[in-house]
PyMOL Python script that loads the backbone (N, CA, C, O; Angstrom):
from pymol import cmd

cmd.read_pdbstr("""\
ATOM      1  N   MET A   1     -40.806  23.946 -10.105  1.00  0.00           N
ATOM      2  CA  MET A   1     -41.284  24.907  -8.968  1.00  0.00           C
ATOM      3  C   MET A   1     -43.069  25.701  -8.941  1.00  0.00           C
ATOM      4  O   MET A   1     -43.980  25.279  -9.654  1.00  0.00           O
ATOM      5  N   MET A   2     -43.147  26.330  -8.418  1.00  0.00           N
ATOM      6  CA  MET A   2     -43.772  26.238  -7.419  1.00  0.00           C
ATOM      7  C   MET A   2     -45.841  27.239  -8.123  1.00  0.00           C
ATOM      8  O   MET A   2     -45.678  28.325  -8.680  1.00  0.00           O
ATOM      9  N   ASN A   3     -46.719  26.951  -8.047  1.00  0.00           N
ATOM     10  CA  ASN A   3     -47.139  27.786  -8.777  1.00  0.00           C
ATOM     11  C   ASN A   3     -47.980  28.651  -8.136  1.00  0.00           C
ATOM     12  O   ASN A   3     -49.201  28.709  -8.285  1.00  0.00           O
ATOM     13  N   PHE A   4     -47.283  29.337  -7.402  1.00  0.00           N
ATOM     14  CA  PHE A   4     -48.052  31.308  -6.694  1.00  0.00           C
ATOM     15  C   PHE A   4     -49.261  31.394  -7.165  1.00  0.00           C
ATOM     16  O   PHE A   4     -49.214  31.112  -8.363  1.00  0.00           O
ATOM     17  N   THR A   5     -50.397  31.657  -6.810  1.00  0.00           N
ATOM     18  CA  THR A   5     -51.135  32.941  -7.183  1.00  0.00           C
ATOM     19  C   THR A   5     -50.982  34.034  -6.878  1.00  0.00           C
ATOM     20  O   THR A   5     -50.175  34.391  -6.021  1.00  0.00           O
ATOM     21  N   VAL A   6     -52.083  35.141  -7.824  1.00  0.00           N
ATOM     22  CA  VAL A   6     -51.165  35.913  -8.379  1.00  0.00           C
ATOM     23  C   VAL A   6     -51.404  37.357  -6.202  1.00  0.00           C
ATOM     24  O   VAL A   6     -50.762  38.216  -5.599  1.00  0.00           O
ATOM     25  N   GLU A   7     -52.189  36.904  -6.126  1.00  0.00           N
ATOM     26  CA  GLU A   7     -52.696  37.470  -4.120  1.00  0.00           C
ATOM     27  C   GLU A   7     -50.912  36.879  -3.180  1.00  0.00           C
ATOM     28  O   GLU A   7     -50.186  37.512  -2.414  1.00  0.00           O
ATOM     29  N   GLU A   8     -50.799  35.468  -3.722  1.00  0.00           N
ATOM     30  CA  GLU A   8     -49.594  34.829  -3.022  1.00  0.00           C
ATOM     31  C   GLU A   8     -48.519  35.934  -3.375  1.00  0.00           C
ATOM     32  O   GLU A   8     -47.996  36.547  -2.444  1.00  0.00           O
ATOM     33  N   MET A   9     -48.232  36.165  -4.453  1.00  0.00           N
ATOM     34  CA  MET A   9     -47.425  36.500  -4.697  1.00  0.00           C
ATOM     35  C   MET A   9     -46.847  38.148  -4.268  1.00  0.00           C
ATOM     36  O   MET A   9     -45.747  38.524  -3.864  1.00  0.00           O
ATOM     37  N   ASN A  10     -48.282  38.989  -4.598  1.00  0.00           N
ATOM     38  CA  ASN A  10     -48.594  40.045  -4.504  1.00  0.00           C
ATOM     39  C   ASN A  10     -47.699  40.210  -2.509  1.00  0.00           C
ATOM     40  O   ASN A  10     -46.769  40.917  -2.117  1.00  0.00           O
ATOM     41  N   LEU A  11     -48.613  39.150  -1.749  1.00  0.00           N
ATOM     42  CA  LEU A  11     -47.593  38.814  -0.130  1.00  0.00           C
ATOM     43  C   LEU A  11     -46.599  38.615  -0.093  1.00  0.00           C
ATOM     44  O   LEU A  11     -46.111  38.624   1.037  1.00  0.00           O
ATOM     45  N   LEU A  12     -46.120  38.459  -0.700  1.00  0.00           N
ATOM     46  CA  LEU A  12     -44.868  37.185  -1.088  1.00  0.00           C
ATOM     47  C   LEU A  12     -43.995  38.858  -0.963  1.00  0.00           C
ATOM     48  O   LEU A  12     -43.251  39.140  -0.024  1.00  0.00           O
ATOM     49  N   ALA A  13     -44.311  39.809  -2.145  1.00  0.00           N
ATOM     50  CA  ALA A  13     -43.382  40.658  -2.182  1.00  0.00           C
ATOM     51  C   ALA A  13     -43.763  41.343  -1.355  1.00  0.00           C
ATOM     52  O   ALA A  13     -42.807  41.801  -0.730  1.00  0.00           O
ATOM     53  N   ILE A  14     -44.964  41.776  -0.888  1.00  0.00           N
ATOM     54  CA  ILE A  14     -44.917  43.205   0.484  1.00  0.00           C
ATOM     55  C   ILE A  14     -44.229  42.387   2.363  1.00  0.00           C
ATOM     56  O   ILE A  14     -44.297  42.872   3.492  1.00  0.00           O
ATOM     57  N   TYR A  15     -43.885  41.601   2.076  1.00  0.00           N
ATOM     58  CA  TYR A  15     -42.698  40.349   3.298  1.00  0.00           C
ATOM     59  C   TYR A  15     -41.772  40.351   2.588  1.00  0.00           C
ATOM     60  O   TYR A  15     -40.879  40.638   3.385  1.00  0.00           O
ATOM     61  N   LYS A  16     -41.199  40.213   1.422  1.00  0.00           N
ATOM     62  CA  LYS A  16     -39.460  40.078   1.210  1.00  0.00           C
ATOM     63  C   LYS A  16     -38.644  39.615   1.584  1.00  0.00           C
ATOM     64  O   LYS A  16     -38.009  40.464   2.209  1.00  0.00           O
ATOM     65  N   ALA A  17     -38.274  38.896   1.613  1.00  0.00           N
ATOM     66  CA  ALA A  17     -37.331  38.097   1.987  1.00  0.00           C
ATOM     67  C   ALA A  17     -35.571  37.736   1.175  1.00  0.00           C
ATOM     68  O   ALA A  17     -35.727  37.484  -0.020  1.00  0.00           O
ATOM     69  N   ASP A  18     -34.363  37.692   1.528  1.00  0.00           N
ATOM     70  CA  ASP A  18     -33.316  37.167   0.253  1.00  0.00           C
ATOM     71  C   ASP A  18     -33.326  36.133   0.265  1.00  0.00           C
ATOM     72  O   ASP A  18     -33.260  35.612  -0.848  1.00  0.00           O
ATOM     73  N   THR A  19     -33.411  35.196   1.479  1.00  0.00           N
ATOM     74  CA  THR A  19     -33.337  33.465   1.748  1.00  0.00           C
ATOM     75  C   THR A  19     -35.283  33.034   2.180  1.00  0.00           C
ATOM     76  O   THR A  19     -36.209  33.645   2.714  1.00  0.00           O
ATOM     77  N   ARG A  20     -35.116  31.855   1.654  1.00  0.00           N
ATOM     78  CA  ARG A  20     -36.093  31.075   1.701  1.00  0.00           C
ATOM     79  C   ARG A  20     -36.466  30.825   3.167  1.00  0.00           C
ATOM     80  O   ARG A  20     -37.644  31.140   3.336  1.00  0.00           O
ATOM     81  N   ALA A  21     -35.977  30.442   4.113  1.00  0.00           N
ATOM     82  CA  ALA A  21     -35.759  30.849   5.449  1.00  0.00           C
ATOM     83  C   ALA A  21     -36.314  31.769   6.071  1.00  0.00           C
ATOM     84  O   ALA A  21     -37.249  31.737   6.872  1.00  0.00           O
ATOM     85  N   GLY A  22     -35.456  32.948   5.514  1.00  0.00           N
ATOM     86  CA  GLY A  22     -36.282  34.388   5.868  1.00  0.00           C
ATOM     87  C   GLY A  22     -37.369  34.409   5.724  1.00  0.00           C
ATOM     88  O   GLY A  22     -38.218  34.330   6.611  1.00  0.00           O
ATOM     89  N   GLN A  23     -37.579  34.545   4.312  1.00  0.00           N
ATOM     90  CA  GLN A  23     -38.957  34.490   3.996  1.00  0.00           C
ATOM     91  C   GLN A  23     -40.459  33.900   5.027  1.00  0.00           C
ATOM     92  O   GLN A  23     -41.329  34.608   5.534  1.00  0.00           O
ATOM     93  N   LEU A  24     -40.366  32.864   5.056  1.00  0.00           N
ATOM     94  CA  LEU A  24     -40.863  31.605   5.771  1.00  0.00           C
ATOM     95  C   LEU A  24     -40.590  32.662   7.329  1.00  0.00           C
ATOM     96  O   LEU A  24     -41.636  33.165   7.739  1.00  0.00           O
ATOM     97  N   GLU A  25     -39.984  32.820   7.722  1.00  0.00           N
ATOM     98  CA  GLU A  25     -39.372  33.723   9.310  1.00  0.00           C
ATOM     99  C   GLU A  25     -40.716  34.661   8.785  1.00  0.00           C
ATOM    100  O   GLU A  25     -41.764  34.366   9.360  1.00  0.00           O
ATOM    101  N   LYS A  26     -40.797  35.628   7.879  1.00  0.00           N
ATOM    102  CA  LYS A  26     -41.562  37.216   8.038  1.00  0.00           C
ATOM    103  C   LYS A  26     -42.586  36.557   7.798  1.00  0.00           C
ATOM    104  O   LYS A  26     -43.574  37.066   8.328  1.00  0.00           O
ATOM    105  N   LEU A  27     -42.873  35.297   7.019  1.00  0.00           N
ATOM    106  CA  LEU A  27     -44.717  35.346   7.209  1.00  0.00           C
ATOM    107  C   LEU A  27     -44.995  34.493   8.390  1.00  0.00           C
ATOM    108  O   LEU A  27     -46.184  34.241   8.580  1.00  0.00           O
ATOM    109  N   ARG A  28     -44.315  34.104   9.042  1.00  0.00           N
ATOM    110  CA  ARG A  28     -44.870  33.936  10.837  1.00  0.00           C
ATOM    111  C   ARG A  28     -45.130  34.836  11.506  1.00  0.00           C
ATOM    112  O   ARG A  28     -46.190  35.091  12.079  1.00  0.00           O
ATOM    113  N   ALA A  29     -43.749  35.637  11.475  1.00  0.00           N
ATOM    114  CA  ALA A  29     -44.498  36.917  12.154  1.00  0.00           C
ATOM    115  C   ALA A  29     -44.749  37.752  11.571  1.00  0.00           C
ATOM    116  O   ALA A  29     -43.750  38.460  11.443  1.00  0.00           O
ATOM    117  N   VAL A  30     -45.645  38.173  11.045  1.00  0.00           N
ATOM    118  CA  VAL A  30     -46.510  38.963  10.612  1.00  0.00           C
ATOM    119  C   VAL A  30     -48.164  37.483  10.212  1.00  0.00           C
ATOM    120  O   VAL A  30     -48.791  37.578   9.157  1.00  0.00           O
ATOM    121  N   ARG A  31     -48.315  36.987  10.673  1.00  0.00           N
ATOM    122  CA  ARG A  31     -49.517  36.029  10.480  1.00  0.00           C
ATOM    123  C   ARG A  31     -50.186  36.464  11.596  1.00  0.00           C
ATOM    124  O   ARG A  31     -51.270  36.932  11.250  1.00  0.00           O
ATOM    125  N   PRO A  32     -49.993  36.524  12.970  1.00  0.00           N
ATOM    126  CA  PRO A  32     -50.391  37.590  14.393  1.00  0.00           C
ATOM    127  C   PRO A  32     -51.306  38.580  13.960  1.00  0.00           C
ATOM    128  O   PRO A  32     -52.493  38.721  14.254  1.00  0.00           O
ATOM    129  N   LEU A  33     -50.399  39.401  13.037  1.00  0.00           N
ATOM    130  CA  LEU A  33     -52.015  40.622  12.857  1.00  0.00           C
ATOM    131  C   LEU A  33     -52.927  40.599  11.977  1.00  0.00           C
ATOM    132  O   LEU A  33     -53.738  41.480  11.694  1.00  0.00           O
ATOM    133  N   TYR A  34     -52.724  39.086  11.331  1.00  0.00           N
ATOM    134  CA  TYR A  34     -53.921  39.687  10.653  1.00  0.00           C
ATOM    135  C   TYR A  34     -54.822  37.650  11.850  1.00  0.00           C
ATOM    136  O   TYR A  34     -55.049  36.466  11.600  1.00  0.00           O
ATOM    137  N   SER A  35     -54.924  38.537  12.902  1.00  0.00           N
ATOM    138  CA  SER A  35     -55.818  36.989  13.478  1.00  0.00           C
ATOM    139  C   SER A  35     -56.906  37.455  13.362  1.00  0.00           C
ATOM    140  O   SER A  35     -57.668  36.909  14.161  1.00  0.00           O
ATOM    141  N   ASP A  36     -57.444  38.286  12.697  1.00  0.00           N
ATOM    142  CA  ASP A  36     -58.793  38.689  12.806  1.00  0.00           C
ATOM    143  C   ASP A  36     -60.009  38.367  11.428  1.00  0.00           C
ATOM    144  O   ASP A  36     -61.227  38.527  11.357  1.00  0.00           O
ATOM    145  N   ASP A  37     -58.735  37.732  10.236  1.00  0.00           N
ATOM    146  CA  ASP A  37     -58.496  37.960   8.741  1.00  0.00           C
ATOM    147  C   ASP A  37     -58.574  36.317   8.789  1.00  0.00           C
ATOM    148  O   ASP A  37     -57.561  35.618   8.752  1.00  0.00           O
ATOM    149  N   ALA A  38     -60.007  35.756   8.882  1.00  0.00           N
ATOM    150  CA  ALA A  38     -59.574  33.974   8.236  1.00  0.00           C
ATOM    151  C   ALA A  38     -59.006  34.121   6.590  1.00  0.00           C
ATOM    152  O   ALA A  38     -58.055  33.500   6.116  1.00  0.00           O
ATOM    153  N   GLU A  39     -59.686  34.903   6.035  1.00  0.00           N
ATOM    154  CA  GLU A  39     -59.235  34.627   4.189  1.00  0.00           C
ATOM    155  C   GLU A  39     -57.723  35.010   3.912  1.00  0.00           C
ATOM    156  O   GLU A  39     -56.996  34.342   3.177  1.00  0.00           O
ATOM    157  N   LEU A  40     -57.226  36.452   4.752  1.00  0.00           N
ATOM    158  CA  LEU A  40     -55.729  36.324   4.923  1.00  0.00           C
ATOM    159  C   LEU A  40     -54.747  35.434   5.103  1.00  0.00           C
ATOM    160  O   LEU A  40     -53.715  35.356   4.437  1.00  0.00           O
ATOM    161  N   LEU A  41     -55.249  34.392   6.505  1.00  0.00           N
ATOM    162  CA  LEU A  41     -54.610  34.059   7.242  1.00  0.00           C
ATOM    163  C   LEU A  41     -54.329  32.671   6.839  1.00  0.00           C
ATOM    164  O   LEU A  41     -53.326  31.983   7.027  1.00  0.00           O
ATOM    165  N   ALA A  42     -55.449  32.411   6.235  1.00  0.00           N
ATOM    166  CA  ALA A  42     -55.409  31.206   4.500  1.00  0.00           C
ATOM    167  C   ALA A  42     -54.591  30.755   3.286  1.00  0.00           C
ATOM    168  O   ALA A  42     -54.327  29.671   2.766  1.00  0.00           O
ATOM    169  N   LEU A  43     -54.146  32.723   2.930  1.00  0.00           N
ATOM    170  CA  LEU A  43     -53.361  33.026   2.004  1.00  0.00           C
ATOM    171  C   LEU A  43     -52.057  33.197   2.668  1.00  0.00           C
ATOM    172  O   LEU A  43     -51.223  33.460   1.801  1.00  0.00           O
ATOM    173  N   LEU A  44     -51.570  33.160   3.758  1.00  0.00           N
ATOM    174  CA  LEU A  44     -50.400  33.130   4.460  1.00  0.00           C
ATOM    175  C   LEU A  44     -50.236  31.484   4.889  1.00  0.00           C
ATOM    176  O   LEU A  44     -49.121  30.973   4.993  1.00  0.00           O
ATOM    177  N   ASP A  45     -50.578  31.279   4.952  1.00  0.00           N
ATOM    178  CA  ASP A  45     -50.765  29.991   5.185  1.00  0.00           C
ATOM    179  C   ASP A  45     -50.243  29.051   3.672  1.00  0.00           C
ATOM    180  O   ASP A  45     -49.327  28.270   3.415  1.00  0.00           O
ATOM    181  N   SER A  46     -51.129  29.507   3.094  1.00  0.00           N
ATOM    182  CA  SER A  46     -50.691  28.804   1.305  1.00  0.00           C
ATOM    183  C   SER A  46     -49.607  29.209   0.850  1.00  0.00           C
ATOM    184  O   SER A  46     -48.867  28.521   0.147  1.00  0.00           O
ATOM    185  N   ALA A  47     -49.336  30.656   1.282  1.00  0.00           N
ATOM    186  CA  ALA A  47     -47.946  30.895  -0.050  1.00  0.00           C
ATOM    187  C   ALA A  47     -47.011  30.381   0.773  1.00  0.00           C
ATOM    188  O   ALA A  47     -45.998  30.160   0.110  1.00  0.00           O
ATOM    189  N   ALA A  48     -46.828  29.995   2.255  1.00  0.00           N
ATOM    190  CA  ALA A  48     -45.592  28.907   3.550  1.00  0.00           C
ATOM    191  C   ALA A  48     -45.324  28.348   3.050  1.00  0.00           C
ATOM    192  O   ALA A  48     -44.255  28.202   2.457  1.00  0.00           O
ATOM    193  N   ARG A  49     -46.853  27.409   3.124  1.00  0.00           N
ATOM    194  CA  ARG A  49     -46.386  25.853   2.438  1.00  0.00           C
ATOM    195  C   ARG A  49     -45.761  25.455   0.690  1.00  0.00           C
ATOM    196  O   ARG A  49     -45.122  24.486   0.279  1.00  0.00           O
ATOM    197  N   LYS A  50     -46.118  26.288   0.211  1.00  0.00           N
ATOM    198  CA  LYS A  50     -45.305  26.706  -0.659  1.00  0.00           C
ATOM    199  C   LYS A  50     -44.340  26.378  -0.706  1.00  0.00           C
ATOM    200  O   LYS A  50     -43.962  25.316  -1.201  1.00  0.00           O
ATOM    201  N   VAL A  51     -43.269  27.734   0.120  1.00  0.00           N
ATOM    202  CA  VAL A  51     -42.038  28.296  -0.002  1.00  0.00           C
ATOM    203  C   VAL A  51     -41.593  27.512   0.945  1.00  0.00           C
ATOM    204  O   VAL A  51     -40.449  27.889   1.199  1.00  0.00           O
ATOM    205  N   ALA A  52     -42.029  26.172   1.938  1.00  0.00           N
ATOM    206  CA  ALA A  52     -41.418  25.823   2.780  1.00  0.00           C
ATOM    207  C   ALA A  52     -41.316  24.620   1.894  1.00  0.00           C
ATOM    208  O   ALA A  52     -40.521  23.806   2.366  1.00  0.00           O
ATOM    209  N   ALA A  53     -41.946  24.177   0.583  1.00  0.00           N
ATOM    210  CA  ALA A  53     -41.535  23.143  -0.186  1.00  0.00           C
ATOM    211  C   ALA A  53     -40.859  23.187  -1.523  1.00  0.00           C
ATOM    212  O   ALA A  53     -40.701  22.399  -2.455  1.00  0.00           O
ATOM    213  N   MET A  54     -40.465  24.636  -1.200  1.00  0.00           N
ATOM    214  CA  MET A  54     -39.717  25.002  -2.315  1.00  0.00           C
ATOM    215  C   MET A  54     -37.707  24.607  -2.147  1.00  0.00           C
ATOM    216  O   MET A  54     -37.066  24.500  -1.101  1.00  0.00           O
ATOM    217  N   THR A  55     -37.279  24.500  -3.377  1.00  0.00           N
ATOM    218  CA  THR A  55     -35.679  24.521  -2.708  1.00  0.00           C
ATOM    219  C   THR A  55     -35.336  25.661  -2.243  1.00  0.00           C
ATOM    220  O   THR A  55     -36.186  26.479  -1.892  1.00  0.00           O
ATOM    221  N   ASP A  56     -33.865  25.924  -2.159  1.00  0.00           N
ATOM    222  CA  ASP A  56     -32.830  27.731  -2.179  1.00  0.00           C
ATOM    223  C   ASP A  56     -33.006  27.942  -3.136  1.00  0.00           C
ATOM    224  O   ASP A  56     -33.586  28.992  -3.413  1.00  0.00           O
ATOM    225  N   ALA A  57     -32.595  27.050  -4.137  1.00  0.00           N
ATOM    226  CA  ALA A  57     -32.145  26.995  -5.275  1.00  0.00           C
ATOM    227  C   ALA A  57     -33.518  27.866  -5.843  1.00  0.00           C
ATOM    228  O   ALA A  57     -33.516  29.096  -5.800  1.00  0.00           O
ATOM    229  N   ASP A  58     -34.304  27.345  -6.203  1.00  0.00           N
ATOM    230  CA  ASP A  58     -35.622  28.054  -6.718  1.00  0.00           C
ATOM    231  C   ASP A  58     -36.455  28.990  -6.031  1.00  0.00           C
ATOM    232  O   ASP A  58     -37.340  29.766  -6.393  1.00  0.00           O
ATOM    233  N   PHE A  59     -35.980  28.730  -5.053  1.00  0.00           N
ATOM    234  CA  PHE A  59     -36.371  30.641  -4.594  1.00  0.00           C
ATOM    235  C   PHE A  59     -35.381  31.314  -5.080  1.00  0.00           C
ATOM    236  O   PHE A  59     -35.985  32.188  -5.702  1.00  0.00           O
ATOM    237  N   LEU A  60     -34.209  31.529  -5.240  1.00  0.00           N
ATOM    238  CA  LEU A  60     -33.170  32.364  -5.499  1.00  0.00           C
ATOM    239  C   LEU A  60     -33.885  33.461  -7.408  1.00  0.00           C
ATOM    240  O   LEU A  60     -34.017  34.624  -7.792  1.00  0.00           O
ATOM    241  N   ALA A  61     -34.133  31.852  -8.008  1.00  0.00           N
ATOM    242  CA  ALA A  61     -34.752  31.658  -9.107  1.00  0.00           C
ATOM    243  C   ALA A  61     -36.162  32.446  -9.560  1.00  0.00           C
ATOM    244  O   ALA A  61     -36.564  32.737 -10.686  1.00  0.00           O
ATOM    245  N   THR A  62     -36.877  32.721  -7.969  1.00  0.00           N
ATOM    246  CA  THR A  62     -38.769  33.139  -8.341  1.00  0.00           C
ATOM    247  C   THR A  62     -38.320  34.064  -7.776  1.00  0.00           C
ATOM    248  O   THR A  62     -37.644  34.110  -6.748  1.00  0.00           O
ATOM    249  N   ALA A  63     -39.097  35.737  -9.188  1.00  0.00           N
ATOM    250  CA  ALA A  63     -39.124  36.663  -8.937  1.00  0.00           C
ATOM    251  C   ALA A  63     -40.333  37.363  -7.963  1.00  0.00           C
ATOM    252  O   ALA A  63     -41.123  38.040  -8.621  1.00  0.00           O
ATOM    253  N   PHE A  64     -40.563  37.317  -6.721  1.00  0.00           N
ATOM    254  CA  PHE A  64     -41.108  38.207  -5.836  1.00  0.00           C
ATOM    255  C   PHE A  64     -41.931  39.123  -5.954  1.00  0.00           C
ATOM    256  O   PHE A  64     -42.413  39.369  -4.849  1.00  0.00           O
ATOM    257  N   GLU A  65     -42.466  39.956  -6.991  1.00  0.00           N
ATOM    258  CA  GLU A  65     -42.653  40.659  -7.640  1.00  0.00           C
ATOM    259  C   GLU A  65     -44.630  40.997  -7.353  1.00  0.00           C
ATOM    260  O   GLU A  65     -45.520  40.172  -7.146  1.00  0.00           O
ATOM    261  N   MET A  66     -44.727  42.853  -7.483  1.00  0.00           N
ATOM    262  CA  MET A  66     -46.240  43.387  -7.215  1.00  0.00           C
ATOM    263  C   MET A  66     -46.445  42.589  -8.044  1.00  0.00           C
ATOM    264  O   MET A  66     -45.461  41.919  -8.357  1.00  0.00           O
ATOM    265  N   ALA A  67     -48.135  42.201  -8.977  1.00  0.00           N
ATOM    266  CA  ALA A  67     -48.423  41.735  -9.867  1.00  0.00           C
ATOM    267  C   ALA A  67     -49.219  43.079 -10.508  1.00  0.00           C
ATOM    268  O   ALA A  67     -49.322  43.662  -9.428  1.00  0.00           O
ATOM    269  N   SER A  68     -49.799  43.918 -11.377  1.00  0.00           N
ATOM    270  CA  SER A  68     -50.183  45.051 -11.851  1.00  0.00           C
ATOM    271  C   SER A  68     -51.553  44.706 -12.227  1.00  0.00           C
ATOM    272  O   SER A  68     -51.996  43.895 -13.041  1.00  0.00           O
ATOM    273  N   PRO A  69     -52.018  45.393 -11.556  1.00  0.00           N
ATOM    274  CA  PRO A  69     -53.484  45.423 -11.817  1.00  0.00           C
ATOM    275  C   PRO A  69     -53.822  45.204 -13.386  1.00  0.00           C
ATOM    276  O   PRO A  69     -53.179  45.502 -14.392  1.00  0.00           O
ATOM    277  N   VAL A  70     -54.762  44.730 -13.255  1.00  0.00           N
ATOM    278  CA  VAL A  70     -55.654  44.979 -15.154  1.00  0.00           C
ATOM    279  C   VAL A  70     -56.935  45.955 -15.029  1.00  0.00           C
ATOM    280  O   VAL A  70     -57.848  46.058 -14.210  1.00  0.00           O
ATOM    281  N   GLY A  71     -56.595  46.597 -16.173  1.00  0.00           N
ATOM    282  CA  GLY A  71     -57.298  47.635 -16.620  1.00  0.00           C
ATOM    283  C   GLY A  71     -58.706  46.529 -17.599  1.00  0.00           C
ATOM    284  O   GLY A  71     -58.777  45.457 -18.201  1.00  0.00           O
ATOM    285  N   TYR A  72     -59.605  47.703 -17.200  1.00  0.00           N
ATOM    286  CA  TYR A  72     -60.789  46.674 -18.196  1.00  0.00           C
ATOM    287  C   TYR A  72     -61.859  48.035 -18.923  1.00  0.00           C
ATOM    288  O   TYR A  72     -62.054  48.988 -18.168  1.00  0.00           O
ATOM    289  N   SER A  73     -62.137  48.061 -19.524  1.00  0.00           N
ATOM    290  CA  SER A  73     -62.812  49.308 -20.143  1.00  0.00           C
ATOM    291  C   SER A  73     -65.074  48.685 -18.636  1.00  0.00           C
ATOM    292  O   SER A  73     -65.722  47.793 -18.089  1.00  0.00           O
ATOM    293  N   GLU A  74     -64.971  50.027 -18.916  1.00  0.00           N
ATOM    294  CA  GLU A  74     -66.372  49.372 -18.741  1.00  0.00           C
ATOM    295  C   GLU A  74     -67.641  49.211 -18.888  1.00  0.00           C
ATOM    296  O   GLU A  74     -68.601  49.163 -18.119  1.00  0.00           O
ATOM    297  N   GLU A  75     -67.411  49.094 -20.577  1.00  0.00           N
ATOM    298  CA  GLU A  75     -68.188  48.051 -21.295  1.00  0.00           C
ATOM    299  C   GLU A  75     -67.878  47.108 -21.268  1.00  0.00           C
ATOM    300  O   GLU A  75     -68.856  46.396 -21.495  1.00  0.00           O
ATOM    301  N   GLU A  76     -66.673  46.305 -21.055  1.00  0.00           N
ATOM    302  CA  GLU A  76     -66.545  45.370 -20.774  1.00  0.00           C
ATOM    303  C   GLU A  76     -66.331  44.812 -19.209  1.00  0.00           C
ATOM    304  O   GLU A  76     -65.524  43.924 -18.933  1.00  0.00           O
ATOM    305  N   THR A  77     -67.064  45.383 -18.376  1.00  0.00           N
ATOM    306  CA  THR A  77     -67.238  45.303 -16.610  1.00  0.00           C
ATOM    307  C   THR A  77     -69.034  45.635 -16.639  1.00  0.00           C
ATOM    308  O   THR A  77     -69.581  44.662 -16.120  1.00  0.00           O
ATOM    309  N   GLY A  78     -69.703  46.309 -16.920  1.00  0.00           N
ATOM    310  CA  GLY A  78     -70.983  46.984 -16.938  1.00  0.00           C
ATOM    311  C   GLY A  78     -71.212  47.825 -16.092  1.00  0.00           C
ATOM    312  O   GLY A  78     -72.216  48.129 -15.447  1.00  0.00           O
ATOM    313  N   GLY A  79     -69.452  48.451 -16.175  1.00  0.00           N
ATOM    314  CA  GLY A  79     -70.466  49.891 -15.463  1.00  0.00           C
ATOM    315  C   GLY A  79     -68.818  49.896 -14.220  1.00  0.00           C
ATOM    316  O   GLY A  79     -68.459  50.904 -13.611  1.00  0.00           O
ATOM    317  N   PHE A  80     -68.398  49.094 -14.175  1.00  0.00           N
ATOM    318  CA  PHE A  80     -67.205  49.055 -12.628  1.00  0.00           C
ATOM    319  C   PHE A  80     -65.854  48.420 -12.948  1.00  0.00           C
ATOM    320  O   PHE A  80     -65.541  47.251 -12.723  1.00  0.00           O
ATOM    321  N   ALA A  81     -65.039  49.452 -13.554  1.00  0.00           N
ATOM    322  CA  ALA A  81     -63.844  49.405 -14.684  1.00  0.00           C
ATOM    323  C   ALA A  81     -63.353  49.792 -13.399  1.00  0.00           C
ATOM    324  O   ALA A  81     -63.834  50.513 -12.525  1.00  0.00           O
ATOM    325  N   TYR A  82     -61.912  48.924 -13.512  1.00  0.00           N
ATOM    326  CA  TYR A  82     -60.367  48.834 -12.431  1.00  0.00           C
ATOM    327  C   TYR A  82     -60.030  49.245 -13.042  1.00  0.00           C
ATOM    328  O   TYR A  82     -60.206  48.886 -14.206  1.00  0.00           O
ATOM    329  N   GLY A  83     -59.056  50.648 -12.614  1.00  0.00           N
ATOM    330  CA  GLY A  83     -57.456  51.160 -12.771  1.00  0.00           C
ATOM    331  C   GLY A  83     -57.688  52.140 -14.103  1.00  0.00           C
ATOM    332  O   GLY A  83     -56.811  52.884 -14.544  1.00  0.00           O
ATOM    333  N   LYS A  84     -58.848  52.024 -14.587  1.00  0.00           N
ATOM    334  CA  LYS A  84     -59.344  53.177 -15.838  1.00  0.00           C
ATOM    335  C   LYS A  84     -59.987  54.260 -15.757  1.00  0.00           C
ATOM    336  O   LYS A  84     -60.225  54.914 -16.772  1.00  0.00           O
TER     337      LYS A  84
END
""", "prot")
cmd.dss("prot")
cmd.show_as("cartoon", "prot")
cmd.util.cbc("prot")
cmd.orient("prot")
């Protein structure tokens, strides 16, 4: 099973497909939309490499779902709380 980052999982959830081949096609199709964003292109490429390396069975067994943001108190973040 591949170890996906939170960002990769979120990206794959946004462009979710029912098959591994379909997922790779969606990632290829949206790549030109982000041609001006090197960081997002790197994320797309990293996610695509991991999906390509998976078996079809592993792909179907993986739940590609959006990760919920973590909420921190302002005390924990020095006044920069996210989600609260």
